[in-house]
C-alpha positions as CSV (number, residue, x, y, z in Angstrom):
1,M,-138.6,94.0,86.4
2,S,-136.2,93.0,83.4
3,R,-137.5,91.8,80.2
4,V,-135.6,87.9,79.2
5,L,-134.0,88.1,75.6
6,I,-134.8,85.0,73.3
7,T,-132.5,84.6,70.8
8,A,-132.6,82.0,67.6
9,L,-129.9,81.0,65.5
10,Y,-128.9,78.8,63.1
11,K,-125.4,78.7,60.4
12,F,-124.6,75.9,57.9
13,V,-121.3,76.2,57.9
14,P,-118.3,73.7,58.1
15,L,-117.1,73.2,61.7
16,H,-114.9,70.3,61.8
17,D,-113.6,71.1,65.3
18,H,-117.5,71.4,66.9
19,V,-116.0,69.1,69.2
20,A,-113.6,70.7,70.4
21,L,-116.2,74.0,70.4
22,R,-118.2,72.8,72.8
23,A,-116.6,73.3,76.1
24,P,-115.3,77.2,75.5
25,I,-119.4,77.9,74.2
26,L,-120.8,76.1,77.1
27,A,-118.6,78.1,79.6
28,R,-119.1,81.1,78.0
29,A,-122.9,81.0,78.0
30,E,-123.0,80.0,81.6
31,A,-120.9,83.1,82.9
32,A,-123.2,84.9,80.6
33,G,-126.6,83.7,82.2
34,I,-128.2,81.9,79.0
35,R,-130.0,78.8,79.2
36,G,-131.6,76.9,76.5
37,T,-130.0,74.5,73.7
38,L,-127.0,75.0,71.0
39,L,-126.2,71.8,68.5
40,L,-122.8,71.5,67.1
41,A,-122.0,69.3,64.3
42,A,-119.7,69.3,61.1
43,E,-122.3,71.2,59.3
44,G,-122.5,73.8,61.6
45,I,-124.5,75.2,64.6
46,N,-127.7,76.0,65.8
47,G,-130.2,76.8,68.6
48,T,-132.4,79.0,70.7
49,I,-131.2,80.9,73.8
50,A,-132.3,83.1,76.4
51,G,-130.8,85.2,79.1
52,P,-130.6,88.8,80.5
53,E,-129.8,91.2,77.5
54,E,-126.4,92.5,78.1
55,G,-124.9,88.9,78.4
56,L,-126.4,87.3,75.5
57,R,-125.7,89.9,73.4
58,S,-121.8,89.9,74.8
59,F,-122.2,86.2,73.8
60,L,-123.2,86.7,70.0
61,T,-120.4,88.9,69.8
62,W,-117.9,86.4,71.2
63,L,-119.2,83.6,68.7
64,R,-118.8,85.9,65.9
65,E,-115.0,86.6,66.8
66,D,-114.5,83.3,64.7
67,A,-114.3,84.0,61.1
68,R,-116.8,81.2,60.1
69,L,-119.6,82.7,62.3
70,A,-118.8,86.2,61.5
71,D,-122.2,86.9,60.0
72,L,-124.6,84.8,62.0
73,M,-128.0,85.6,61.9
74,H,-130.3,85.7,64.4
75,K,-133.9,86.4,65.1
76,E,-134.9,88.4,68.7
77,S,-138.4,88.6,70.6
78,W,-138.8,89.1,74.7
79,T,-140.8,87.6,77.4
80,D,-141.2,88.5,81.0
81,D,-140.3,85.3,82.2
82,M,-137.0,83.0,81.0
83,P,-138.3,80.2,78.8
84,F,-135.9,77.3,79.2
85,L,-135.1,75.6,82.8
86,R,-131.2,75.3,82.0
87,L,-128.2,75.4,79.4
88,K,-127.4,72.3,76.8
89,V,-124.6,72.5,74.4
90,K,-125.1,69.3,72.6
91,L,-123.0,67.7,69.9
92,K,-124.9,66.2,66.9
93,K,-124.5,64.1,63.6
94,E,-126.6,67.0,61.6
95,I,-127.5,70.2,63.2
96,V,-131.2,69.4,62.0
97,T,-132.0,66.1,61.4
98,M,-132.8,64.6,58.4
99,G,-131.2,61.3,58.4
100,V,-130.1,61.4,54.7
101,P,-126.3,61.1,53.9
102,G,-124.7,63.7,51.8
103,I,-127.2,66.3,52.3
104,N,-125.1,69.3,52.5
105,P,-126.5,72.8,52.9
106,N,-122.6,74.3,52.9
107,T,-122.7,73.0,48.8
108,R,-125.7,73.4,47.3
109,V,-129.2,75.1,48.5
110,G,-132.0,76.7,47.2
111,T,-132.9,80.2,46.8
112,Y,-133.4,82.9,49.6
113,V,-136.0,84.7,49.5
114,K,-136.8,87.5,51.7
115,P,-139.7,88.2,54.2
116,T,-141.1,90.9,52.2
117,D,-140.9,89.1,48.6
118,W,-142.5,86.3,50.2
119,N,-146.2,86.6,49.4
120,A,-145.5,87.7,45.3
121,L,-143.6,84.2,45.1
122,I,-146.6,82.1,46.9
123,S,-148.9,83.8,45.6
124,D,-147.7,82.6,42.1
125,P,-149.8,79.7,41.2
126,S,-147.1,77.7,39.2
127,V,-145.4,77.8,43.0
128,V,-146.2,74.7,45.3
129,L,-146.1,75.9,48.8
130,I,-145.0,73.2,51.2
131,D,-144.8,73.3,55.2
132,T,-141.7,71.7,56.2
133,R,-142.8,71.5,59.8
134,N,-144.0,68.6,62.2
135,D,-147.9,68.0,61.8
136,Y,-148.5,69.2,65.7
137,E,-146.8,72.7,64.6
138,V,-148.9,73.1,61.5
139,E,-152.3,72.7,63.2
140,I,-151.8,76.0,64.8
141,G,-151.4,77.7,62.2
142,T,-149.5,78.1,58.7
143,F,-149.5,79.8,55.2
144,R,-153.0,80.4,53.2
145,G,-152.6,77.7,50.6
146,A,-149.8,75.2,52.2
147,V,-149.0,72.1,51.7
148,D,-149.1,70.0,55.0
149,P,-147.5,67.0,54.6
150,N,-148.6,65.4,57.9
151,T,-145.2,64.4,59.4
152,E,-144.9,64.0,62.6
153,S,-140.5,64.4,62.5
154,F,-138.3,66.0,60.0
155,T,-136.8,62.7,59.3
156,D,-140.5,62.1,57.3
157,F,-140.0,64.4,54.4
158,P,-137.7,62.8,52.0
159,A,-140.1,59.7,52.3
160,W,-143.2,62.1,52.1
161,S,-141.9,63.9,49.4
162,A,-141.3,60.5,47.0
163,Q,-144.6,59.7,46.7
164,A,-146.7,63.6,47.4
165,K,-148.9,63.8,44.4
166,E,-148.3,67.8,45.2
167,L,-144.9,67.9,43.5
168,Q,-145.5,65.4,40.6
169,G,-144.5,67.4,37.2
170,K,-143.6,70.8,39.2
171,T,-140.5,72.2,38.5
172,R,-140.9,75.4,41.2
173,V,-141.3,74.8,45.1
174,A,-141.6,77.2,48.0
175,M,-140.9,75.8,51.6
176,F,-140.8,77.4,55.0
177,C,-140.5,76.7,58.8
178,T,-140.0,78.1,62.0
179,G,-136.3,79.5,61.7
180,G,-135.1,78.6,58.7
181,I,-133.2,75.5,59.0
182,R,-135.5,73.0,58.4
183,C,-136.4,74.3,55.0
184,E,-132.9,75.4,54.1
185,K,-131.8,72.0,54.5
186,A,-135.1,70.2,52.6
187,S,-134.4,72.5,49.8
188,A,-130.7,71.1,49.4
189,Y,-132.7,67.6,49.5
190,L,-135.7,68.2,46.9
191,L,-132.5,69.9,44.4
192,S,-130.8,66.6,44.6
193,Q,-133.9,65.0,43.5
194,G,-134.1,66.9,40.9
195,V,-136.5,69.6,41.8
196,E,-135.4,72.7,39.3
197,E,-136.1,75.6,41.5
198,V,-136.5,75.6,44.8
199,Y,-137.4,78.6,47.5
200,H,-137.2,79.2,50.9
201,L,-138.4,81.5,53.5
202,E,-135.1,83.7,54.8
203,G,-135.0,83.4,58.8
204,G,-138.4,81.6,58.8
205,I,-141.9,82.1,59.7
206,L,-140.7,84.2,62.6
207,K,-138.5,86.8,60.5
208,Y,-141.9,87.0,58.2
209,L,-144.0,87.9,61.5
210,E,-141.3,90.5,62.5
211,E,-141.1,92.1,59.1
212,V,-144.6,91.8,57.5
213,P,-147.1,94.0,59.0
214,K,-150.2,92.0,59.7
215,T,-152.5,94.0,57.2
216,E,-150.3,92.3,54.1
217,S,-149.8,88.8,56.0
218,L,-150.7,85.6,54.5
219,W,-150.1,84.1,57.5
220,E,-153.2,82.3,59.2
221,G,-152.9,81.3,63.1
222,E,-150.3,81.1,65.7
223,C,-146.6,79.7,65.4
224,F,-145.6,77.0,67.5
225,V,-142.4,78.0,69.2
226,F,-140.0,75.3,71.1
227,D,-140.0,76.7,74.4
228,R,-142.5,77.3,77.2
229,R,-144.3,80.4,75.4
230,V,-145.5,77.3,73.0
231,S,-146.7,79.5,70.5
232,V,-146.5,83.4,69.5
233,D,-149.0,85.4,67.7
234,H,-148.1,87.8,64.8
235,D,-146.8,90.3,67.3
236,L,-144.2,87.7,68.3
237,K,-146.2,87.8,71.8
238,P,-147.0,84.9,73.5
239,G,-149.7,82.8,72.2
240,R,-152.9,81.5,73.8
241,Y,-151.5,78.2,73.6
242,S,-150.3,75.7,76.5
243,M,-148.2,72.6,76.4
244,C,-149.3,69.3,76.9
245,A,-147.0,67.1,78.8
246,G,-148.3,63.8,77.7
247,C,-147.9,64.4,74.0
248,R,-146.1,67.6,73.6
249,R,-148.7,68.9,71.8
250,A,-150.4,72.8,71.7
251,V,-153.5,72.6,73.7
252,S,-155.8,75.7,72.9
253,P,-158.3,77.2,76.1
254,E,-160.7,75.4,74.4
255,A,-159.3,71.9,74.5
256,R,-158.4,72.7,78.2
257,Q,-162.0,72.9,78.9
258,S,-161.6,69.0,77.8
259,P,-162.7,66.8,80.8
260,Q,-159.8,64.7,78.7
261,F,-157.5,67.7,79.8
262,L,-155.4,67.2,82.5
263,E,-152.9,69.6,83.9
264,G,-149.5,67.9,83.8
265,V,-151.0,64.1,82.0
266,S,-153.0,64.7,79.1
267,C,-155.0,66.5,76.4
268,P,-157.6,65.2,74.3
269,A,-155.4,64.1,71.7
270,C,-153.3,61.6,73.7
271,Y,-156.0,60.8,76.3
272,D,-157.0,57.9,74.9
273,R,-153.5,56.7,73.8
274,L,-151.6,57.1,77.0
275,T,-151.2,53.8,79.5
276,D,-152.8,53.7,83.1
277,D,-148.5,53.6,83.7
278,Q,-148.1,56.4,81.8
279,R,-151.0,58.6,83.2
280,E,-148.9,58.0,86.5
281,R,-145.8,58.8,85.8
282,F,-147.1,62.0,84.3
283,A,-148.9,62.7,87.2
284,E,-146.1,62.1,89.5
285,R,-143.9,64.4,87.5
286,H,-146.8,67.1,87.6
287,L,-146.5,66.8,90.8
288,Q,-143.1,67.3,92.0
289,L,-143.0,70.2,89.5
290,T,-145.1,71.9,91.1
291,L,-143.8,71.4,94.6
292,A,-140.3,72.4,93.4
293,R,-142.5,75.7,92.2
294,T,-144.0,76.4,95.4
295,R,-140.5,75.8,97.0
296,G,-138.9,78.7,95.2
297,Q,-137.4,76.6,92.4
298,T,-137.1,77.1,89.0
299,F,-135.1,74.4,88.1
300,W,-136.4,70.4,87.9
301,G,-132.8,67.6,88.7
302,R,-130.5,69.9,89.4
303,R,-129.5,72.1,92.1
304,P,-129.8,76.0,91.8
305,E,-126.4,76.7,92.0
306,E,-125.2,74.1,89.2
307,H,-126.8,76.9,86.6
308,P,-127.7,79.8,88.5
309,A,-130.4,82.1,86.9
310,P,-130.0,84.9,85.1
311,S,-130.6,88.3,86.9
312,T,-134.1,89.2,85.8
313,R,-135.5,90.8,89.3
314,K,-134.9,94.1,91.0
315,K,-133.2,93.9,93.8
316,P,-135.0,93.1,97.0
317,A,-137.7,94.5,98.0
318,R,-138.4,96.5,101.2
319,H,-141.9,95.5,102.2
320,P,-141.7,93.8,105.7
321,L,-144.9,91.9,104.8
322,P,-145.4,89.5,101.4
323,I,-148.2,91.8,99.5
324,L,-151.4,90.2,98.6
325,Y,-153.5,91.9,95.4
326,S,-156.9,90.6,96.4
327,F,-160.8,91.3,95.6
328,R,-163.4,89.9,98.2
329,R,-165.8,87.9,95.9
330,C,-163.0,86.4,93.7
331,P,-163.5,82.8,94.1
332,Y,-159.5,82.3,93.5
333,A,-158.9,85.2,96.0
334,M,-160.9,83.3,98.7
335,R,-158.9,80.3,98.3
336,A,-155.9,81.8,98.8
337,R,-156.4,84.0,101.7
338,M,-158.0,81.1,103.1
339,A,-155.0,79.0,103.0
340,L,-152.9,82.1,104.2
341,R,-155.3,82.1,107.1
342,A,-154.8,78.4,108.0
343,A,-151.0,78.7,107.9
344,A,-151.0,81.7,110.1
345,I,-148.9,83.8,107.5
346,P,-150.0,87.5,108.0
347,V,-149.5,89.1,104.9
348,E,-150.6,93.1,103.5
349,I,-154.0,92.5,102.0
350,R,-154.5,95.4,99.1
351,E,-158.1,95.5,98.0
352,V,-158.4,96.2,94.2
353,V,-161.4,96.7,92.2
354,L,-161.0,94.5,89.3
355,R,-162.2,97.5,86.7
356,D,-159.6,99.7,88.0
357,K,-156.3,97.5,88.3
358,P,-153.3,99.3,90.4
359,P,-150.6,99.8,87.6
360,H,-147.9,98.3,90.3
361,M,-150.6,95.1,90.1
362,L,-150.3,95.1,86.4
363,E,-146.5,95.2,86.5
364,L,-146.0,92.2,88.9
365,S,-148.5,90.2,86.8
366,P,-149.2,91.6,83.4
367,K,-152.8,89.0,83.0
368,G,-154.0,91.5,85.8
369,T,-156.1,88.7,87.7
370,V,-156.4,88.4,91.4
371,P,-154.9,87.2,93.5
372,V,-151.0,88.4,93.0
373,L,-148.8,87.6,96.2
374,W,-145.3,89.7,96.1
375,L,-143.3,88.3,98.5
376,S,-140.4,90.5,100.6
377,D,-138.0,88.9,98.2
378,N,-139.3,89.8,95.2
379,T,-140.5,86.8,94.0
380,V,-144.1,86.9,92.8
381,I,-146.8,84.0,92.7
382,D,-149.7,84.7,90.5
383,E,-151.9,81.7,90.6
384,S,-153.9,80.7,93.6
385,R,-153.5,77.5,93.8
386,D,-149.7,77.8,94.0
387,I,-150.5,80.2,96.5
388,M,-151.7,78.0,98.9
389,M,-149.0,75.6,98.1
390,W,-146.5,78.3,99.0
391,A,-148.4,78.8,102.1
392,L,-149.0,75.6,103.3
393,Q,-145.4,74.0,102.8
394,R,-144.1,76.9,104.9
395,K,-146.7,76.7,108.2
396,D,-149.7,74.1,108.6
397,P,-151.1,74.3,112.4
398,E,-154.4,73.4,110.8
399,A,-153.4,70.1,109.2
400,W,-154.5,71.3,106.0
401,W,-151.6,70.0,103.5
402,P,-152.1,66.0,102.5
403,N,-150.2,63.6,104.4
404,H,-149.6,60.9,101.9
405,P,-148.7,61.9,97.8
406,D,-151.2,59.8,96.6
407,A,-153.9,62.3,98.3
408,L,-152.1,65.3,97.2
409,R,-152.2,63.9,93.2
410,D,-156.0,63.0,93.8
411,A,-156.5,66.7,95.4
412,L,-155.0,67.9,92.8
413,A,-156.3,66.0,90.1
414,L,-159.7,67.7,91.5
415,I,-158.7,71.2,91.8
416,D,-157.7,71.0,88.2
417,R,-161.3,69.2,87.2
418,N,-162.6,72.3,89.4
419,D,-160.4,74.7,87.6
420,H,-161.0,73.7,84.2
421,E,-164.2,71.6,83.5
422,F,-166.8,72.9,86.3
423,K,-165.3,76.8,86.3
424,H,-165.9,76.7,82.1
425,H,-169.5,75.3,83.1
426,L,-169.9,78.0,86.2
427,D,-169.2,80.7,84.1
428,R,-171.5,80.1,81.0
429,Y,-173.9,79.3,83.8
430,K,-173.8,82.2,85.7
431,Y,-172.6,84.8,83.0
432,A,-174.7,83.3,80.1
433,T,-175.4,86.8,78.2
434,R,-171.2,87.1,78.1
435,Y,-170.7,83.8,75.9
436,E,-171.9,83.9,72.5
437,G,-174.5,80.7,72.2
438,A,-174.2,80.0,75.7
439,V,-177.7,78.4,77.6
440,A,-177.2,78.9,81.2
441,V,-179.4,75.8,81.9
442,E,-177.1,73.7,79.6
443,H,-174.0,74.3,81.2
444,R,-175.7,74.1,85.0
445,T,-176.6,70.9,83.9
446,A,-173.4,69.8,82.5
447,A,-171.5,70.9,85.5
448,E,-173.6,68.5,88.0
449,A,-171.2,65.6,86.9
450,F,-168.7,67.6,89.1
451,F,-171.6,68.0,91.5
452,A,-172.2,63.8,91.6
453,N,-168.5,63.7,92.2
454,L,-168.7,65.6,95.1
455,E,-172.0,64.2,96.5
456,Q,-170.0,60.8,96.4
457,R,-166.9,61.8,98.1
458,L,-168.9,63.6,100.7
459,S,-171.1,60.4,101.7
460,E,-168.5,58.7,102.6
461,K,-166.5,61.4,104.4
462,P,-167.5,64.8,106.1
463,F,-164.9,66.5,104.1
464,L,-163.5,66.4,100.6
465,S,-159.8,66.4,102.3
466,G,-161.0,63.5,104.6
467,L,-161.9,64.0,108.3
468,S,-161.7,67.4,109.2
469,R,-161.2,70.5,106.8
470,G,-158.1,70.8,104.3
471,F,-156.5,72.1,101.3
472,L,-159.3,70.5,99.0
473,D,-162.0,72.2,100.8
474,A,-160.6,75.7,100.8
475,A,-159.7,74.6,97.0
476,I,-163.1,74.0,95.9
477,M,-166.0,75.7,98.2
478,P,-165.8,79.1,97.0
479,F,-166.4,77.9,93.6
480,V,-169.0,76.1,94.7
481,R,-170.4,78.8,96.8
482,Q,-170.6,80.6,93.7
483,F,-172.4,78.0,91.3
484,A,-175.1,78.0,94.2
485,N,-175.4,81.5,94.5
486,T,-176.5,81.7,91.1
487,D,-179.8,80.2,91.4
488,R,-180.2,79.2,95.3
489,S,-183.6,77.6,95.5
490,W,-182.4,75.3,92.3
491,F,-179.3,74.2,94.4
492,D,-181.0,74.1,97.7
493,A,-183.8,71.4,95.7
494,A,-181.1,69.7,93.5
495,P,-180.5,66.0,94.8
496,Y,-176.9,66.8,96.6
497,P,-177.8,66.4,100.3
498,H,-174.0,66.1,101.4
499,L,-172.9,69.0,98.9
500,Q,-175.5,70.8,100.6
501,A,-175.1,70.0,104.2
502,W,-170.7,70.9,103.5
503,L,-171.5,74.3,102.1
504,A,-173.6,75.0,104.5
505,Q,-170.4,73.8,107.3
506,E,-167.6,75.7,105.1
507,L,-169.7,79.0,105.0
508,A,-170.1,79.1,108.4
509,S,-166.7,78.1,109.6
510,P,-164.0,80.7,110.7
511,S,-161.9,79.6,107.8
512,F,-164.5,81.2,105.3
513,T,-166.1,83.8,107.4
514,E,-162.9,85.5,108.4
515,V,-161.4,86.0,105.3
516,M,-164.6,87.7,103.7
517,T,-164.2,90.8,105.7
518,K,-164.9,93.4,103.9
519,Y,-161.8,96.4,103.2
520,P,-161.6,99.7,101.7
521,Q,-160.2,99.6,98.1
522,W,-156.3,100.3,98.3
523,S,-155.4,103.7,97.7
524,G,-152.4,102.9,95.4
525,D,-150.2,105.3,97.6
526,G,-150.4,103.8,100.9
527,P,-150.2,100.2,103.4
528,G,-153.0,98.0,102.4
529,V,-154.7,95.9,105.8
530,R,-152.8,93.5,108.0
531,F,-154.1,90.0,107.3
532,P,-155.0,87.8,109.2
533,A,-156.2,90.1,112.0
534,G,-153.9,89.3,115.4
535,T,-151.0,87.6,113.6
536,P,-147.8,88.6,115.1
């Protein structure tokens, strides 16, 4: 699978014809299969773009044919997936907005400091080190000893600097930001305010992480980036954070376990600030994006032909059936198999052993978890819920799919709670010795809040999906089964009669028993097993 090249670039340079430059830049970038955002202003160019390596390098070469951009510097990183949805070339008053008239880095700017010289500078006690980024960026990583202005926007920096105690009486200031552009403009501003010596990190944090070995680094944490990677680690690989759709802050894996984290809606940082109207709108947006993804769409608000995706796939695969990498006892794989069976979509199952994962599965999905569905057009779906939705959107002979948008929103919200809050406690209940400080009985007790919700639903209707088995039942049952089997005597004695009866009927149903057939481990070089049995 071809990798996607990501390039961050900027240059302060007089571009008084920037309005006329927009059309040719947009046309050239589109032809190269590039996505991302470029900003043009009279003071220069700024942006982060991504695309196939050949097309992107050709575009950069073309940009540098303009004598004003001949020395345009850029930083590179790689990813397996396109991090942007579309291409934008915008006209702006400033390529990075400070909102202070007359600040022009083209006429006066601080001293550039190369990444290899940065440690020595910021270790000098006479130097004040300032992080010029926004508060939500700083909170996931910064340089040791840096001052955090706690600003929500770069436009707040001038007001902060005017009253900052850290700057009073100081004549030597060093500043940094993600790629170098904000601290370069901030350096011009501080010089205009009378600070005698102002330094800024050339190329920004990203260049520092690229050039300075981790063993010598003074960087702590991860670096926030403005694309779908959300953060990168010291090796410039995608980090551990995801993005909250409600407030656009980075969300750690720990925060994702909070009941206040709702996929596509909120996180602990914004949960209490959102109105009911905002929650509803964000939930609807998440629903539409999820449905678009299950249809194979990687865009939002445009037809795919308006911005053709860069060529990041191999030639169409030659396997006649979709191939499902699965592990019989994994609850995520169970739910995927149940949906494929309900949809009567034939696939080739390749049963894997998790301690000996096939290299081809890891090539398709480097995260190394099952299930992984490899379609005949070479599309890879490696999230169990997405596999379920893909299958049921194509065929639904048993009427599993929710027939009303409100029902679908409710189902997705409960599945999110299952996959985050409940799964967190399930793992620490069943495998307490694997988690430092985990007390099994405490996590069992915490999980009962989820059970109480299920019990209430099942006291009103025979299935989580309503009057008949459906999408929601199949998505949640494998996890309840795993929890119940951890201590069956406790579960059977617990005060959840409707939940217990529901689980018993689900375990006895053909929708479950037929997907639990034992298959031999896939050998790695031959066909798997056709599933469901009897499908044409």
